[in-house]
N, C-alpha and C positions, 0 to 999 in steps of 0.2 A: 365172316365178312358180311356186312350189312349192305343191302341193296337200297339205294336211295331212290326216291321218286324222281322220274325225269319230267321236268316242267318246261313247256315251250310257251312262247309269247308270240301271237300273230297280231301285230299292231296295224291300225288303220284308222281312217276316218269313217268309212263305211256309211257314206252319204250319197246315195242309199246303199244298202247291202245288195250286191248283184249275185247272180248265179255264179260268176266267177269266183267271188269271195266264198260263196257256200261250197264250191268245189274244193278250194284250198282248205277250208275248215274241216270238211269231212276227211280229206286226205291227211292233213296235218295231225288230226286228232288220233290217227292210227300210229304216228310215229313217236308219240309221248304218252306218258301215264296221265298227264293233265295239261291241257291246252287252254291258255288264258287268252281271250280275245281282248286286246287292249284297245279300247275305243278312245281316240285322242281328238283334241281340238286342234284344227288348223284353219284358222280364220282366213288365210289366204286363199282357201278352196271356196269361199262364199258358201257355207253350209246351207242346205234347204232345211235340215232338221236340227234341233238342239242336240247337245251331247246326250241328254237324258233320253230324248226320243230315239236316237240311234242305238243307245245301249238297250232300250226296250225292244226295238226292231230286231237286233242281233239275238237277243235272249229268246224272243218268240220263234225266229226262224231256227235257231239251234234246237229248240225243244221240238219243233215240227220235224227236224231231221232225225230225232231220236238219239242223239248223241249225249252220252251221260258224263264224259270226262272233260267237259268244256264249261269254263266260267267266263263270264263277261265282266270286265272292270274298266272303268273310265280312268284316264290319267291325262295330265297336262304337265309333263316333265320330259327330261331327256330320256330317250328310249332305254339306254343302258342302265340308268338309275332305276327306272320303273322295273326292268327285267330283273335286275339283282334284288330289288325289294320283293319281288314275287318268288324268288328262289329259282328263277329259270336258268337253264344251261343252254337253251336253244331259242334262237329267234327264227320264226317261219316267215318266209316271204314268198309271195306269188310272182311269177314272171309271164308276161304275155309276149313280149317282143324284144328285139335286140336293144332298143331304146330304154326299155326297162332294165335290161341286164347292166348296161352302162352306169346307170344311176344306182341301182342296187348294189353293184360291185364296189363303187365308190363308197357308199354308205356302210357296207359291210367292212371295208378296210378301215374306215374311221372308227366304227364300233369296236373292231378288234383292238385298235389302239387304246380305246377307253377301258375295255374290259376283255383280255384275251381268254378268259375262262367261259365266255358265252359265245357259242358258235351260230353262225347264220346258215340256215339251210334254205335252199331255194327249190320251189316246186313249180315246175312248168305248167301253166294253165292247160286244161283240156282243150284240144284243137278247136272244138266247136265253140268254145268260150273265150278264145284268145282276143278277139276284137273288143270285148266288153270293158268298158271303163265307166266308173260312177259319173265322172264329168260329162261324158258323152250321153249317158242315159238321162242325166238331168237336162241337158241342152235338147235332146229329142223331145222330152216330156214338156219342157218349157214352150216349145214351138208347136205343141199339139200333136206330136207324133205318138204312135203306139209302142210302148216299151215292154210288152208282154213277153217277147222273146229273150229279154235280158235280166228280168227280175222275177221273183216268185209272185203268184197272184195277190198275196196279202201286201207285199211291198209295192206292187203296182197300185193297189188301192190307196195306200198311204201317200204315195207320190202324186197320184191324181188328185186326191183330196187337198193336199198342200197346195198344189198349183191352182186348183179351183178357188182356194181361199186367197191366193196371192195374185192370181191372174196370169194369162197366157202372155207370151212375148211376140213381137213381130207381126207381120201382115200374113194372113192365112185365109 
């Protein structure tokens, strides 16, 4: 009997990568032999960073965590097709709240219809990280707020530099 490598995919836009994402990466990497972080393009989320910049950000942060079984791959395709191409048997998703569960549950059901051989595994975010969302982190930063509690120091520098180049929003 041969044992095959268990490959997982953790997809997302990671714009920017938050401490919540890092927590799911750290924990998800323990569940599989190889975890592929699938950095996708979702233009409806008004990305602050390009796909290439987000991939570099994730690679840098994973290296800083010292996790060796993680690979970062960009994709712009149907998740299940991407996962199948990567040889994945597991999709890793992080959950923060009930609203996340309802959306992710529906997506997992649709994905199962597309490929019943790939399971979705939900990881609850650490309690201290549950309120963190990339969208909110960007909004706080765009209005001049401090995001140090939500992202690594290096990601904070990336966000602050990008917003300095683009300009703050609103009245402050």
